[in-house]
C-alpha positions as CSV (number, residue, x, y, z in Angstrom):
1,M,12.8,40.3,-22.9
2,I,15.0,39.3,-20.2
3,I,13.0,36.3,-19.2
4,S,12.8,35.5,-22.8
5,Q,16.5,35.3,-23.4
6,F,16.5,33.4,-19.8
7,G,14.2,30.7,-20.8
8,D,16.1,30.5,-24.1
9,E,18.9,29.8,-22.5
10,F,17.4,27.4,-19.8
11,E,15.9,25.2,-22.7
12,T,19.3,25.3,-24.8
13,L,20.9,24.3,-21.8
14,Q,18.4,21.0,-21.0
15,A,18.7,19.9,-24.5
16,E,22.6,19.9,-24.7
17,I,22.2,18.1,-21.1
18,A,19.9,15.7,-22.9
19,R,22.4,15.1,-25.8
20,G,25.6,14.5,-23.4
21,P,27.0,12.1,-20.9
22,I,24.6,11.0,-17.6
23,F,27.3,9.8,-15.4
24,P,30.6,11.6,-15.1
25,C,34.1,9.4,-15.3
26,V,36.1,11.4,-12.9
27,T,38.0,10.4,-9.3
28,P,38.2,12.5,-6.3
29,D,41.8,13.4,-7.0
30,E,41.0,15.0,-10.1
31,I,38.8,17.5,-9.0
32,R,40.7,18.3,-5.9
33,S,43.9,19.0,-8.3
34,Y,42.1,21.1,-10.6
35,L,40.4,23.4,-7.6
36,A,43.4,23.7,-5.9
37,S,45.3,24.9,-9.2
38,R,43.0,27.6,-9.6
39,Y,41.2,28.6,-6.7
40,D,43.5,29.5,-3.5
41,F,41.5,32.8,-3.9
42,K,44.8,35.1,-3.3
43,K,44.3,35.8,-7.1
44,T,41.1,37.7,-8.1
45,R,39.2,36.3,-11.2
46,T,36.5,38.1,-13.1
47,L,33.1,37.1,-12.8
48,E,32.1,35.6,-16.3
49,E,35.3,33.5,-15.9
50,V,34.7,32.1,-12.7
51,I,30.8,31.6,-13.7
52,S,31.8,29.7,-17.3
53,D,34.4,27.5,-15.2
54,V,31.9,26.5,-12.8
55,E,29.1,25.5,-15.3
56,Q,32.0,24.0,-17.0
57,M,32.9,22.0,-14.1
58,L,29.0,21.4,-13.3
59,R,28.3,20.0,-17.0
60,T,31.4,17.6,-16.7
61,W,31.7,16.3,-13.5
62,Q,28.2,15.4,-12.1
63,V,25.9,13.2,-12.7
64,Q,22.9,14.6,-14.6
65,V,19.8,14.6,-12.8
66,T,17.9,16.3,-14.9
67,H,18.8,14.2,-18.0
68,P,15.3,12.6,-19.8
69,R,17.5,8.8,-18.8
70,Y,18.3,9.8,-14.9
71,F,16.1,6.8,-13.4
72,G,17.7,7.2,-10.2
73,L,16.6,8.9,-6.8
74,F,13.9,11.3,-6.4
75,N,15.9,14.3,-8.3
76,P,13.5,15.9,-10.5
77,S,13.9,18.1,-14.0
78,V,12.9,21.4,-12.8
79,T,10.5,24.1,-14.4
80,L,11.7,27.3,-15.7
81,A,9.5,29.0,-12.9
82,S,11.3,27.6,-10.1
83,V,14.5,28.3,-11.2
84,I,13.8,31.7,-11.7
85,A,12.1,31.9,-8.2
86,D,15.1,30.3,-6.2
87,T,17.3,33.4,-8.3
88,L,14.8,35.8,-7.3
89,V,15.0,34.6,-3.5
90,A,18.8,34.7,-3.6
91,M,18.6,38.2,-4.8
92,Y,16.5,39.8,-2.4
93,N,17.5,37.2,0.2
94,P,14.4,37.5,3.0
95,Q,14.6,36.5,6.4
96,L,11.5,34.2,7.2
97,A,12.0,33.6,10.7
98,N,9.7,36.4,11.8
99,W,6.4,37.8,10.1
100,R,7.4,41.4,10.8
101,T,10.5,41.3,8.6
102,S,8.9,39.4,5.7
103,P,5.3,39.7,5.3
104,V,4.9,38.9,1.4
105,A,7.3,36.3,1.8
106,N,5.6,34.8,4.5
107,E,2.0,35.0,2.9
108,I,3.3,33.6,-0.4
109,E,4.2,30.6,2.0
110,R,1.2,30.2,3.7
111,H,-1.1,31.2,0.6
112,T,0.5,28.1,-1.1
113,L,0.9,25.6,2.0
114,G,-3.0,26.4,2.4
115,W,-3.7,25.0,-0.9
116,L,-2.2,21.6,-0.6
117,T,-3.4,21.3,2.9
118,A,-6.9,21.5,1.4
119,K,-5.9,18.9,-1.4
120,F,-4.6,16.6,1.4
121,G,-8.2,16.8,3.3
122,L,-6.5,18.4,6.5
123,P,-8.5,21.1,8.8
124,A,-7.9,24.7,7.7
125,T,-6.4,25.1,11.3
126,T,-3.6,22.9,10.4
127,I,-0.2,24.6,11.1
128,A,1.9,23.9,7.8
129,T,5.7,25.3,7.2
130,F,8.2,24.9,4.2
131,T,11.4,22.9,5.5
132,S,14.9,21.9,4.0
133,G,13.7,18.2,3.0
134,G,11.7,15.2,4.0
135,T,14.2,14.5,7.0
136,E,13.2,18.0,8.8
137,A,9.8,17.3,8.2
138,N,9.8,14.0,9.4
139,L,11.8,14.7,12.8
140,S,9.0,17.7,13.3
141,A,6.8,14.9,13.4
142,V,8.5,13.1,16.0
143,V,9.0,16.4,18.2
144,V,5.1,16.7,18.0
145,A,4.2,13.7,18.6
146,L,6.8,13.4,21.6
147,T,5.1,16.7,22.6
148,R,1.5,15.5,22.8
149,A,2.0,12.1,24.0
150,F,4.4,12.8,27.0
151,P,3.5,16.3,28.2
152,D,6.9,16.1,30.4
153,Y,9.3,15.9,27.7
154,G,9.6,19.6,26.5
155,E,10.9,20.6,29.9
156,H,12.0,17.3,31.7
157,G,13.5,15.2,28.6
158,L,13.0,11.4,28.3
159,R,14.5,10.8,31.5
160,H,11.6,11.7,33.5
161,L,9.5,9.2,31.2
162,A,7.7,6.5,32.9
163,A,8.5,4.2,29.9
164,S,10.4,4.1,26.8
165,P,8.8,5.6,23.9
166,A,8.3,3.4,20.9
167,I,7.6,4.2,17.3
168,Y,6.7,1.5,14.7
169,L,7.4,1.3,10.8
170,T,8.8,-1.3,8.6
171,E,11.9,-1.5,7.1
172,E,10.8,0.2,3.9
173,A,10.4,3.2,5.3
174,H,13.0,6.1,5.1
175,N,16.3,5.1,6.8
176,G,16.4,9.1,8.2
177,Y,14.3,7.7,11.1
178,N,17.4,6.2,12.6
179,K,18.7,9.3,12.5
180,I,16.0,11.0,14.2
181,A,15.9,8.2,16.9
182,H,19.2,9.4,17.6
183,M,19.0,13.2,17.6
184,T,15.9,13.1,19.8
185,G,17.0,11.0,22.1
186,L,14.9,8.1,21.5
187,G,17.5,5.8,20.7
188,R,17.3,3.4,17.4
189,R,16.0,1.1,19.3
190,A,12.8,2.9,20.1
191,L,12.2,2.1,16.3
192,R,10.3,-1.0,16.1
193,T,10.3,-2.9,12.6
194,V,6.6,-3.9,11.7
195,A,6.3,-7.0,8.8
196,T,5.3,-6.1,5.8
197,D,2.8,-8.4,3.2
198,R,3.7,-9.7,0.2
199,H,3.3,-6.6,-1.8
200,L,6.0,-5.0,0.9
201,K,3.3,-3.1,2.5
202,L,2.5,-2.3,6.4
203,D,0.8,-5.6,7.6
204,L,-1.7,-4.5,10.2
205,G,-1.8,-7.8,12.2
206,D,1.7,-7.6,13.0
207,L,1.4,-3.6,14.0
208,E,-1.4,-4.8,16.3
209,R,0.9,-7.7,17.9
210,R,3.9,-5.6,18.4
211,V,2.0,-2.5,19.8
212,A,0.2,-4.9,22.4
213,E,3.4,-7.1,23.2
214,D,5.3,-3.7,23.7
215,R,2.7,-2.1,26.0
216,Q,2.7,-5.8,27.8
217,N,6.6,-5.2,28.0
218,G,6.4,-1.7,29.5
219,F,7.8,0.2,26.4
220,S,4.8,3.3,25.8
221,P,4.2,3.0,21.9
222,F,3.3,6.5,20.6
223,M,3.8,7.0,16.9
224,V,3.0,4.8,13.5
225,V,4.6,5.6,10.6
226,G,2.8,4.8,7.3
227,T,4.9,5.4,3.8
228,A,3.3,6.7,0.5
229,G,5.6,6.0,-2.0
230,T,8.9,3.8,-0.2
231,T,12.3,5.2,-1.8
232,A,13.2,1.5,-2.5
233,A,10.2,0.1,-4.1
234,G,7.3,2.8,-4.2
235,I,5.1,1.0,-1.5
236,I,2.0,2.6,-0.2
237,D,1.4,1.4,2.5
238,P,-2.5,1.4,4.0
239,L,-3.2,4.8,5.0
240,D,-6.8,4.4,5.6
241,E,-6.3,1.2,8.0
242,I,-3.2,2.5,9.8
243,G,-5.2,5.7,10.5
244,R,-8.3,3.5,11.8
245,F,-5.8,1.5,13.9
246,C,-4.3,5.0,15.5
247,R,-7.5,6.6,16.2
248,E,-8.4,3.5,18.1
249,E,-5.1,3.3,20.0
250,G,-5.0,6.3,20.8
251,L,-1.4,6.8,18.6
252,W,0.2,9.4,16.3
253,F,-0.1,8.4,13.0
254,H,2.3,10.0,10.7
255,A,1.7,10.0,6.8
256,D,5.3,9.9,5.0
257,A,4.2,11.3,1.6
258,A,7.8,12.8,1.1
259,W,7.7,11.5,-2.6
260,G,4.1,9.8,-3.4
261,G,2.4,12.9,-2.0
262,A,2.3,15.1,-4.7
263,A,-0.3,12.5,-6.2
264,I,-2.7,14.0,-4.3
265,I,-3.5,16.6,-6.9
266,S,-3.5,14.2,-10.0
267,P,-7.4,13.1,-10.3
268,K,-6.0,9.7,-11.6
269,L,-3.8,9.0,-8.7
270,K,-5.3,10.3,-5.8
271,H,-7.3,7.8,-4.8
272,Y,-4.0,5.7,-4.2
273,L,-3.5,7.9,-1.1
274,S,-7.1,7.2,0.3
275,G,-6.7,7.8,4.3
276,I,-4.1,10.2,4.6
277,D,-6.8,12.8,5.6
278,T,-6.9,11.1,9.1
279,A,-3.2,11.6,9.5
280,D,-1.8,13.9,12.3
281,S,1.1,15.2,10.1
282,I,2.4,14.4,6.8
283,T,5.6,15.3,5.0
284,C,5.7,15.8,1.4
285,D,8.6,17.5,-0.5
286,A,8.0,19.7,-3.2
287,H,11.8,18.7,-5.0
288,K,10.7,15.4,-5.2
289,W,7.5,15.2,-7.4
290,F,6.6,19.0,-8.2
291,S,9.7,19.2,-10.3
292,V,11.5,22.2,-8.4
293,P,14.9,22.6,-7.2
294,M,16.3,21.4,-4.1
295,G,15.3,21.8,-1.3
296,C,11.7,22.3,-0.8
297,G,10.4,20.1,1.9
298,M,7.1,20.5,4.0
299,F,5.8,19.3,7.3
300,F,1.8,19.6,7.8
301,C,0.7,18.9,11.3
302,R,-3.2,19.0,12.4
303,H,-2.6,19.8,16.1
304,P,-1.9,23.6,16.2
305,D,-1.6,24.0,19.5
306,R,1.2,20.5,19.8
307,V,3.1,22.6,17.3
308,L,3.3,25.5,19.1
309,E,4.3,24.0,22.2
310,A,6.7,22.0,20.9
311,F,8.5,24.9,19.1
312,R,7.8,28.0,21.2
313,V,10.5,30.1,22.2
314,D,10.9,33.2,23.9
315,I,12.9,35.9,22.7
316,S,13.4,39.9,22.9
317,Y,15.3,41.0,19.9
318,M,12.9,39.9,17.3
319,P,10.1,42.3,16.3
320,K,6.6,42.2,18.0
321,K,3.6,40.6,16.7
322,T,1.1,42.8,15.6
323,D,-1.7,41.0,14.2
324,Q,-3.3,37.9,15.8
325,T,-4.3,35.9,12.7
326,V,0.0,36.0,12.1
327,T,2.2,33.3,13.8
328,D,5.8,33.4,13.3
329,P,7.6,30.7,11.6
330,L,10.2,30.0,14.1
331,M,7.9,29.2,16.6
332,T,6.5,26.6,14.1
333,S,9.3,25.0,12.8
334,V,13.0,23.5,13.5
335,Q,14.2,26.5,11.7
336,W,15.0,29.8,12.9
337,S,16.6,31.5,10.3
338,R,14.6,30.4,6.8
339,R,15.1,30.9,3.6
340,F,12.2,31.7,1.4
341,I,12.2,28.0,0.0
342,G,8.0,28.3,-1.1
343,L,8.7,30.5,-3.7
344,K,9.6,27.9,-6.2
345,L,6.7,26.0,-5.7
346,F,4.1,29.0,-5.7
347,M,5.8,30.2,-9.1
348,A,5.8,26.7,-10.6
349,L,2.1,26.2,-9.3
350,A,1.2,30.2,-10.7
351,Q,2.5,29.4,-14.0
352,H,1.3,25.9,-15.0
353,G,-1.8,25.8,-12.8
354,E,-3.4,22.7,-10.7
355,S,-3.7,20.7,-13.7
356,G,-0.7,21.5,-15.6
357,Q,1.5,20.1,-12.5
358,A,-1.0,17.0,-12.6
359,D,0.0,16.5,-16.0
360,L,3.6,16.6,-15.4
361,I,3.1,14.1,-12.7
362,E,0.7,11.8,-14.6
363,H,3.2,11.8,-18.0
364,Q,5.8,10.4,-15.6
365,T,2.9,7.8,-14.3
366,R,2.7,7.2,-17.6
367,M,6.4,6.5,-19.1
368,G,6.5,4.2,-15.7
369,N,4.1,1.9,-17.1
370,V,5.8,2.1,-20.4
371,L,8.9,1.3,-19.0
372,R,7.3,-1.8,-17.1
373,E,5.5,-3.1,-20.1
374,A,8.6,-2.6,-22.2
375,L,10.7,-4.6,-19.6
376,D,8.1,-7.8,-19.0
377,A,7.9,-8.1,-23.0
378,S,11.9,-8.4,-23.0
379,G,11.8,-11.0,-20.6
380,W,12.5,-9.1,-17.3
381,R,10.9,-9.9,-14.2
382,I,9.1,-7.1,-12.2
383,I,9.4,-7.6,-8.6
384,N,7.8,-4.7,-7.1
385,S,3.7,-3.5,-7.5
386,T,2.9,-0.1,-6.9
387,P,0.7,2.6,-9.0
388,L,3.6,4.8,-8.8
389,P,6.4,5.3,-11.5
390,L,9.4,3.4,-10.1
391,V,10.2,-0.3,-11.3
392,C,12.1,-2.8,-9.5
393,F,13.1,-5.7,-11.9
394,T,15.9,-8.1,-12.1
395,R,16.4,-11.5,-14.2
396,D,18.1,-14.8,-14.0
397,G,22.0,-14.3,-14.4
398,L,22.0,-10.8,-13.9
399,V,24.4,-9.3,-11.5
400,P,23.1,-6.3,-10.5
401,A,26.2,-3.9,-9.3
402,R,28.4,-4.9,-12.6
403,F,25.2,-4.2,-14.6
404,L,24.6,-1.0,-13.3
405,A,28.1,0.0,-13.7
406,T,28.2,-0.9,-17.5
407,L,25.2,0.8,-17.8
408,R,26.4,4.1,-16.5
409,E,29.8,3.5,-18.1
410,Q,27.7,3.3,-21.7
411,Q,25.8,6.2,-21.2
412,V,22.6,4.5,-21.1
413,A,21.1,5.1,-18.1
414,W,21.5,5.9,-14.5
415,M,19.9,3.5,-12.2
416,S,20.1,2.3,-8.5
417,E,20.4,-0.7,-7.0
418,A,17.6,-1.7,-4.1
419,S,17.2,-4.6,-2.2
420,I,13.9,-6.3,-2.2
421,G,13.1,-9.3,-0.2
422,G,17.2,-9.5,1.0
423,A,18.0,-9.7,-2.7
424,P,19.4,-7.1,-5.1
425,V,17.6,-5.6,-7.9
426,L,17.8,-3.0,-10.6
427,R,15.4,0.2,-9.4
428,A,14.3,2.7,-12.3
429,C,12.5,5.9,-11.2
430,I,11.1,8.3,-14.0
431,T,11.9,11.5,-12.2
432,S,11.7,13.6,-15.5
433,F,9.0,15.2,-17.0
434,R,11.5,15.5,-20.0
435,T,11.6,11.5,-20.3
436,T,9.6,10.0,-23.3
437,E,8.5,6.5,-24.9
438,A,11.8,6.8,-27.3
439,D,14.0,7.6,-24.5
440,I,12.7,4.3,-22.5
441,H,12.1,1.8,-25.6
442,W,15.8,3.0,-26.4
443,V,17.1,2.1,-22.9
444,V,15.4,-1.0,-22.8
445,D,16.9,-2.3,-26.5
446,E,20.2,-1.4,-25.0
447,M,19.6,-2.9,-21.7
448,N,18.8,-6.0,-23.5
449,R,21.6,-6.1,-25.7
450,L,24.0,-5.4,-22.9
451,F,22.6,-8.1,-20.6
452,L,22.8,-10.4,-23.8
453,Q,26.8,-9.6,-24.4
454,D,27.3,-9.8,-21.0
455,S,25.7,-13.2,-20.2
456,G,27.7,-14.3,-23.3
457,Q,30.8,-13.5,-21.4
458,S,29.9,-14.9,-18.3
459,M,29.3,-18.5,-19.9
460,S,32.5,-18.3,-21.8
461,N,34.4,-17.0,-18.9
462,Q,36.3,-14.6,-20.9
463,T,36.4,-10.9,-20.3
464,V,35.6,-8.9,-23.6
465,A,35.8,-5.3,-24.2
466,I,32.3,-3.4,-24.3
467,P,32.6,-0.5,-27.4
468,V,31.9,2.9,-25.5
469,Q,28.4,3.6,-27.4
470,S,27.8,6.9,-28.8
471,T,26.1,9.1,-26.1
472,S,23.6,10.6,-29.0
473,R,20.5,8.2,-30.1
C-alpha cells in the first residue's frame, strides 16, 4: 500500500512537471534572499513545512531535467524503482568500504556489476566498482594504466620515470581528462590530441603517427581513450581498430562509454559497440542512459592485479577479511567511504528486466530518429552522424545562442549549444523515456515558427517582442 501511494505521488509529480515550465527565470539574488530570510537555522520549523518549501523551490527554481521536452545533457528521467532505492539507501545508510560491515549491499553491487561485465564481453575475473560518476571512473582507469605501464609510479611518483607519459584522445573526448591529467600529476600537456575523420571519429592513421613521433621524441605513450558516445555529438570511435592498435603497440585501451555504454544491452544497438570487449578498462554511467538518479558511475577493468596494486592500503581498524573470495571495495577504488550506489540500478533492472530496460533505451533512440527526420523535413541541416539519440543541427541565418535563449524563455524545450568543426550548432539529446513523437513534432513546429519570426526580425533590423506562449500544449 505504501509503495502504491508513493508510486501514485511519483507519477503525479512527473505529470505536473510535464505540464509545467522547463526553464526557471530566476537570479542568484532572488534565491539567496529567499534562503536568508527563512533559514538562519536559529528558528526551528516543522519537517512538513520544510519538505513543502524545499519541494516548491525545486519545482520553481530548477531546470526540470525529467521533463519530456528536456533535450539537454545526459540527465534522464528516472524510474520509480531507482528513486525508491535511493530512499532505502538513505534510510539504512550502509558503508560499503568494507565487505564485513555491509555484506548484502556489497554482494548486490557485485552481482549487478557482474551482469554488465558479461554484457561487455569482459572476463569473469574483471574487477568492477560503482563510482560517483564518469570522471571518477576515468580517473581510476588512468591511475591503473599508469600503475601497469610504470611500476615505479605508485611508490616514487612521476619524477622517477625515464620519460613523460602520454595519453591519446580526440578533441571530442570528455574535457574531464584535463582535470585527471592535472590531478594525477601528468600535466595537461600529457594529453595528445588525435585528429578526427569527417564523421568526427578518431583517425587511426593520425593516432599511429602521433604515437610513433612521440616515442622518437622521448615521450612514453601508455594509453588511448576511445569514446563510445561523445558528449557534444554522440560519436562512437572505431573501438575495434583502437583495440587492435593498442594490443600491437602495448598500450592501454580505455573505452569511455559513460553514456553510450548502455547500448550494449540493446539487441538493436549493441553492434555499434563492437570492439569494446577488447578494452582494458571501461567507463559506463547508469545515471546517463539507464534512467537512474545521480550519481551512479561504473568502472570495469580486466586486470584485477593492477587494480589491487593501484588502490592497495594497509589498515588495522577495519574488520579483517574472513573469506578469500571477497575483496573489500576500498582496496579496488578511489573512494574509501562508499555509498550504496548500485542499489538503484539493481532495483531498476529487477523491476523492468533486461528486455524492459533495453526497451527504454530503444524508445529514446527511435525518438532521436523522429527528431532527425522532422528537422530534416523542415529545412534544418543535420551536422553529426550517430546511431545514438543525439542530434546536432543548424540552418542558414541561425544565431544559436540567441535562438536557444528564445526556446528556453518560451518554454518550448531545453537544448544546449555545441561546437562542431569550430562552428556553434544546436544540440538536442533525447534523455527521457517519457518523450513522445507528439512532443518532438510540437517542438519542431515551434522552432520553425520562432526561426521564421526571428529571421523576419533580423531582415527588418527591428526588435519585436515575442509573446510568451502557454507551457501546455
